[in-house]
N, C-alpha and C positions, 0 to 999 in steps of 0.2 A: 648531726644540730646545723652543719652551714647549709643542709639543703631546705632547712621550714626558713631559710632567710634568701634561699632564688627570689620567692615570686614577691614579696613584699619588696625585691631590689627592681624587679622587670616595672610593678607597677606603681614604680614611683615614677620610672624612664621615662614612662607613657604620657604620667600626667605632666610634668612638665612640659611633655612637646605638645599636649593636647591644649594645656594654658599658654602656652603660646601661640600656640591660635586660637584660644578661644576670643580675642578682646576683634578678629575682623570678621568676626560672625559675629556679635554682640552691635558692632556699627549698624549693622543690617537693621538693628530692628529701632535706631534711632528715629524722634517725632522731626525730624528736620532732613528734607529731603536733601539738598543739600550735600549735606553726613552721611548721608545713605549712598550717593554715587558716587559721592568720596572713597571710601570706605571699598566700595564694588573695585575702583579702579586702584588700590593698592594691592587687594583681594588676587586683584587677576597679573599685578605685579610677581607679590608673593609664588603664586604657583607652576609659572613660566616656570619648567624645566625642573620642577618639583616636586614630585609623585610624593616623598614623602607627607611634603604640606599639603599637596591634594588629598588624601588617602582622611588626613587630620581631619580636614574643612569638611570632607565629609561623614566620616563618624558625627560630627560634631554637629552636621542638622542640617549644613550649610545649603543643600540642592532646593527641600521644598520651601526656604526662603527665598529665594533665587529663581524658583518659578512664580512662585506668589507674586514676588515683584517685579519679572517679566510681563504675567498677565496680567494686571490689575492698567485700568485704566484711566485711571490715577496718575500713573506711575508717568515721565519724562522717558520721550522714545530714544532720548541720551542713555536712560538709567537703563532702559530697556535693555539695547545694545548694547551696554557692556555688562550687566545678566547673561546674554548669548554669548557673549563672550566669554567669559567667567565659568559655564556648562558647558564649549566646548574643550577647553584649557583642561578642562578636569578630565570629557571622556577622551583625551590623548595620554592618559597614564597609565593603569593596570586594564584589563579585565572587568576584574570586579566593580574597577570606579564605570564601566559601563553598564554591569550588571545593575550596581547601585542607581542607579541615573533613568535606567529600563524599569525598576522600581517603583520611582517616582513618581510614573508615568509623562517620560519629560516629553513623549516623542508627538502627543497628541498640542500639548503647547507649544511648542515651537511649529510645529501646520500651519495652527491656527496664526502663528505670527507673518505667514509668508502672506496672511492677509491685509497685511500692514502696507502705506502705500509710502514708509522712508524704506527704500533704498538701502541702505547702510546699514537695519535692522534686517531687513532679508534678507541681506547678504550673509549674517552673522547666525543668524538663524539654519540657511542653508549648509553657512560650513560647520556648526553644529551638527544639523541633519547625519550627512557625510559621513563626519568623522566614524557617530556614533552605527552609520551602518555599516560600513569598512571592518567595520568588528565581527571575530564570528562566531561570538554570543548572544550577537543579536538577531532573535527571529526575521529571513527575510520577507516572511508574510505582514509583516505591521506597515510597509510600504506596498506600493503597485503593484503588490505581483497577484493579488485579489481582482477575479471577477470586478469586479462594484467600481472597487480602482480605478482600473483599466478604463472603464465605461467612464465614468469620471472626463479623464485627461480628453479619451477618444472625442466626445462628447464637447469641450471647449477646444478642442480643435487640433490640439496637441499633433494627428499627421501630418498635418498639413504647414503649419508653422515651424514643425522637424527637418522637413524634409527636405528645405532644400538647404541646409545648414551639411549633409552630406557632400554639399560640391563646397566650402570653405576652405579656403586658403591651409587654414590654424591645423594642423591634423587634429591636434585636442579637441575641435569644436565636433572634428568631422566622428572620432571615436566615442564622445558624450554621446553623437546622433545617433549612432550604429547603437550602443549599449541601451536608448532609453526606448528605441522598436528593438530588439530583442525584447527590453522588460511585459513590453505595449502586447509583443502578439503571442506570450508564453499563454500555451492553455485558450486563444481566445477564439475566436471562429470568427468573427463580430470583426473585430482589428486586424487578423488578415485578409481577412477578404478582402479588404480593406488597397491594404498595403500592393496584393497584387499589385491593382490597377494606375498606382499613383506616377507621376510624370515629374521626371528632375531634369531639366533642361531639357524635354522631351524625350530624355529615359527611360522605360516604367524601373519604377527600386529595384524589382527581384535580380533584373540584368546592370542596376550600380553596385548590389551587394554579391553577386558574380564577379567585376572586377573584381571588387575589395576583395576580397579572398585566391585572387592567385599569386603565386611561391613569392615576387620578387614585393608584393606589400609587407606591412611588419604583422610579426605575429600577428601579435596581441588584436591588431583590423581584422587578417584571416581568422582568426579562430569565432569574435564576434558577429562578421555575418555570415559565417558558415550557422552560426547560432539561428542569426532572423532566418535565415536558409530551413533549416529544420523546422522552428516553430511551426515558420506560416504551413509547411508541411504536415507538423504533426497535426494540427489545426483543420487541418481539409482545403487549404487553400493556393497547393499545388503537389501537381500529383507526387504521387512516388515512383513512374517511373518518368519524368519528366529530367531531362537530359542536367537542366542545374541542379539536379538532385542529387540522378546516379555517376553526372561524370564532371564534375565541381564539389560537390558541397561533401557527397562521401568518399572522396580521397583525399581530399585536403586536409580532417578528420583523422581520416587512417594517418596522414604524416605527421599528424599531433599526438601519436602518437609511437614516434621514433625516439629512440635513447637520447638521443640526440638535442631531444628536448627536452627544456624545463621544467623541472618535476610538477609545480601547478600547471602546464603548458599541455604536459600528458593524461595529468588527472579532469584538463576542462574536455579536450576535446578525445576520452575514451568515456567520459561519464556521459557527451553531446551524441557522439554517436551512440551508443547504447540506446540513449532515446529514439533516434532517429529509425534506427532498425526495428524497434519491438517488434508492434508490429503485423512486418509487413517481410516474409519468408522473400522472398526473392531477391529486398537486398541485404538481410542478413547470409544471402548464398553471395554474392560479387560482396559485399564485405569482406568473406571466409577468404576465402582466393588474391586479396588485395592486397599485397605488397609481406605477404607471408604473416598477416594481421595476430592470425591463433598462437606464432613462432614466437611473433615481437612484445606479446601478451607478458608473456613470463618471464620477458625482463623485470615486468614490476614486481616485482616477488624476490630480483635481486639488489636490491635498491637500496642505498647506495655500497656498490662493490666495496673490498677491498683495493684494488684496482682504480676507483676512483677516477673519471679526470678529473675534477672538481679538487683544481688550486685552491679558492678561494676561503681559507673558512670559516668564514662568517654563512656563507652559505652552503655549506655542511654541517655544519650544526641545524642550519634551518630547516636542512633537507632531511637529515636522521629525523629529526621533532615528525616531518610531515607524511617519510616511508608510508605508511598509514593509509594511507586516503589514494595510494600507489595502488599499493591491495585491493583497497576499497574497489576504483572504479575498474582494477581490471577483472574481480569477478562479477559487475555491473553489465560492461560491457557479456562475458564469456553467457551470461544469463539471456541476452540476446539476444545475440549468434547460435545461444543451443536451445529455442525458445521452439523450435517444428523441426529442424532439420536432423534426421537420424544418423547424415553421413559427417553434420558441423561437430554434434556431441561428441557421437566419437573419435575426431581433431583430436575435443576438446584432452576431453580423458585423455588420450596418449601422449599430448603433453607432456613433456620431462618432469614426475611427482607433483603434477597435477590435483589427485584426488587426497595425496595429501596433503596441499598444498589449502587445498580448500575443509577437507578438516582441522586442520590445526586454523583457521579460520573463524569456525566454531566456538575457539576459545580464547579469541586476542580481546584485550580489551577493551577495545573501541568499538559503540553498542552497533556503531555503522557499518565497522566489518565484519561484523557477526554477525547483522540484518542480509548484505549485500553476497556473503558467504552463502546464508543460508538459503537466499533468493539466486545462489548460480549450481547450489545443491540441487532447488525445486527443479530447477528448467531442466536441468540432467534426469531428474530422475522419472520425466515422460519418458524415458525410454527403458520398453518391456528388458534386452539386447540389455542394460546398465544394468540396471536390478535383478539380475538375474548374474549380473560378474562382477562388476569393477563395485555397486555397492555391496555388495558380500564381500567380495576380498580385503576392504578395508572396515567393516565390518561401521558403517558410515552408519549403523540405528544408534550402535550406543551414547556416543557425545549430538545425536539428536537427541535422544533420552534425556540425555542432561541440560542439554538448552529448552529442553522443554517444563524441567522442571523449577527451572524460577528466569522469567525473561520478561520484558515488558510486551506490550501488545501488538506492536508493529512486527516487533521479533515471530511472537506465538506463530501469527497467523500466514505466515510463511511457513514457518515449519510444522506446524501442524495440518496445512495443505500437504507440504511434504511426506506424511505420516500416513493420510488419506493413499500415496502412490505405493507405498511402502509395507503398506498389510492389504496391499492385492493379492489376490487367490498364489497367483503365480510369482509373485518376488519372496527367496528364502529369507527375507530378513522373521515373515509374520509370526515366525513362531516363536525365535528369539524378545520380539517384541512382547512378548502375549505375556512374557515368561518376565517379563520387569516391570510390571505392574501397570502395562499397557490401558487399560479396562478401567482403571478407575481411576487418572489422570484424563481420561478423553472424556468419561461420565462428571468429573468435573470442571470443563470445559464448557458443555451444555445447559451450564449455570449462569456462565460467564451473559455481563451487560453487553459485550459489545458480539453483533449477531452475526459477525463473520465467522467469531471462534465458535460460535453458536453450531453454527451449518459443519465446521470443517468437523466436529465434535461425533457430533454426527454421523459426517458422512465418512469419518475413519471405523467408526464404531459399524454402519452399514456393511464399508469389504468386509471388519474382520470378520461380522455374521455369517459374510457367503462360504455356503457346503463348509459351516464349521462344527465339531460334535456337539454334543449336546453341553458337555459340561461348558465351552465355551458361552453357549447361547445362556443356560442356566443363567453362567457369572454378570455377562450384560446384564440380562435383565435386574439380577439382587444388585448388581452396585448402582446401574439406574437409579432405580426404582416405581412400580408404577404410576406415584406422582408425580416425580418427572416428566413419565412418558407423555403424557396426558398433557401436562404444562406443554412440555413440546408439539403437542401434538394441537394447541391452544397460540401456537406461537404466531407472532403476528409479519413474519418473516416468512414471506411465502418459501425461502429457500429449505431454512427450520423446516418448514412439517411437510415439505417433499422427500425432502434426508429419512427424518423422523421413518416417513408410509416406508419409504425406502428400506429400512434400518428391519420395522416392522412384518416387512413382506419375508425379508429374507429370516428374519428368524422362524418364520414361520413358511418352513420347507421341510420337506422328508416328512413322511408322513409320522415316523415315532415321535421325533419332535413337537409334530404341529399338538398333536395329542396331549404328549405332556406340557404344552405349553398353557396349553387350550384350558388342560383340565385345572390348571393352578393358577389365570390368569385370564380364564373367558369370558365371563359374566364382567369386569372393566375393557378389554379386548373388545367387546361386541356395544358397547357402550360406547365410545369412542369410535369404530365403526359409524354408526347412524349417530352421533351429531354428526359428521363428516360430514355424511351423506344428505343430512337434510337444512346441511348450509350455504351461503351465500362461496362456496367457491370456484374456482376453473373447470375447465374440461379434465386437464392433465391431473390436478388430484382426487377427483371424481374420480376418473378412469384405474391411476394406484389403487384409493379405497377401494375400490368391486374385484382387485387382480387378492388381495388380501385376503376380502369373501373368499375368491376362488378358491386358495390355498389353504382355508379353513372348512372345505366342501370337500377337498383333496381327501382331510383327515380321515382316521376309522371310526370313532368316537367325539372326533371333534364336527363333523357335519350337521348333527342334532343340533347346536345350540341356533343351526339354522334353522333348521324344520319347527324345531318348534317354538321360535320368534317369526309369527305375522307379521308385523311391523316388518323385520327384517325383509321374511320373503314379500310383503309388495313393492318396497323401495327395487329392489330383483327386479321384475316387472313392471315396472314402472322403467326402469331404463332399460330394457328391453327395447322395450315405446319412441327411449329416446326419439330426435331430429342428427341425434353426433350417434356416426358409425362408431367411434373412439368405445364409448361410452355401451352401446349394444353389442358391442363384440365380448366386452370387461365380462357383461351382466350376462352373454350367451358361454360362460368359459365354467362361472358360479354355477349351470344349469349342468351344462353336461355331468361338470364332475361331482351333480344332484345327483344324476339318474341315470349312472350310468351303469348296464347293468347285468355286468360282472360282479358285484357287491354286496354284500349281504341286506337287506331291507332295501334293497332298489325297487322290487313294490309297489309299497309301500309309500316311500316319497314318490316314485312317478307318479300315483293313483292322489293325493295329496297336491303335487302340484296342478292334475288335470284340472282337481277341482275348482284352483282357483285364477284357472285360461291359461296357463300357457300355455299347452299343446296350440290353443288357436292361433297363440303370438309367433311359432315356432312355422305355422300353415303360412301363417303373413312374410314373414324373413326368410322363405323357404323361397321364396317370389323378390326378393330381393334387388336393385340390380348391384350392389355389391357382391361380386364374386365369394370374395373370404365370406360373409356375414352368411351367406347364401346356401354355402357347401357343411358351414357352422350346423346349420338350422336345420339343413338333411340330416347331417351325423346324429346329432338331436332325437328327431322325429324313426332315426331307427333302433334307435333302443327302449321307441315304445313296440314296437311291431316286431322286437327281436324275440 
């Protein structure tokens, strides 16, 4: 019976607490503006340092009313300022408080406040914005990291106005200016190209950044300067082989990965370095041999160790809670390091227990760590050697299939892309993956609204169908369904269409398979081929489609589906005379397979093709300046003479 009393007691305690806070909210609705102002001031005093009071006021609906008063033209500047101060105080509470403020669309209201003429009100809005944006729950893209926002700042002279602050006597001012440049330059070629040529006291901005990342400068300054130069490099404003990148920025970021650095410095250093070297093989090679970086990153998985030098209990507690960020950063950097070079991949995999660590990362509770681990594995899976050895030894396909069962799109895209590699014909993982129900899973991906998932689903099926047994091909066709196949062939995404044609081409290979599939799906496949050849498609799409026809023409009974279809024969004839050699060659393959002498019924097929003018075209093509086309035409004509 006692249990039944527990809930009412809790509810009564809550109602007492909220009741004591309600009068603060009620006063916000008073018709007398002076009483409203006093109510906001009293509320400000009540919430300072009192998280429980902050939570109560949010529950009671104070935030929408405060935002309303802050935006009303009739509100006095003093009232607006006090509202901004209270909202800033609420934001200093828990992460849930910040979420509640974001849900009430606080950002646009505060940004609007920055247009005011009153400096105190502007300062209150800025303080509140800063508090909100330093919270981990606030999406950074809400502010000036989006290109259009960067452009607004750029067009209003931000670069020129901020540049001179880099020489300020105040360290805080110099740091804020640096941070602003890093945000402005991120993935923005226009801003980055301008920054390269900005002069401050006769010195170019990149040279100032280089001075700021020297070892004698504070770590925060070194890191932020390195980020500025990294972002300018990635935006194409600084060459990857420039000394300021190779000899200054890259070594500085590697230094930040050292175990002497604080956790957040190691995280930021590794993630920035991963971004810097991601597209450039030479930078990947240089980084891999700088200060034993690959081995240094292994320490990211042992932190904090039992013999940690951290004596500050608060610091240790903080680092234990954030140790997963180190693992995430290490995975990201390993992924970039191993993106292209086989020797680097080998070094990474041979680093102590690395494959086990990556595989364990696939099942971590943090979605960001899981994503980074999948990206790392995807990068390493580009190695034929590793697919045959390490990936098989650690049965990587098992946890990967588990990840694919239930994951958000961002993880699914990378995991399914990696699955494409594991399904290549030389991969020993191909067979167990097939046995674990991959076909249905991949067919499901082809129905996704996300084009990247549709591409990966069909790509993996294409790899699966390559030189596969008849049963696997039949399973793919059955699971995919003819309706879905046609849906994919009319997909608006070019990559989806190309991979679907690739799948069809792989399904229609080896004669018994061609004949079997065409006997059950021939009518629909011929219909799809006709539609594509008639449609407004590029050369590559038409070439793939003609290659599918050439495969069908290689069948024993399947070739009759072409010979009895005058429309298709006319299309082949048309493409033999096309202006693009690729299409002429593909059409020639069709003809060669249809007229080959050693096959039954070749004489009748040759006669029919002569009647529609194919031989005349072959004579013309035998004079072609393209040697490949000329040889194919001559070989085809010999079939008529034999």
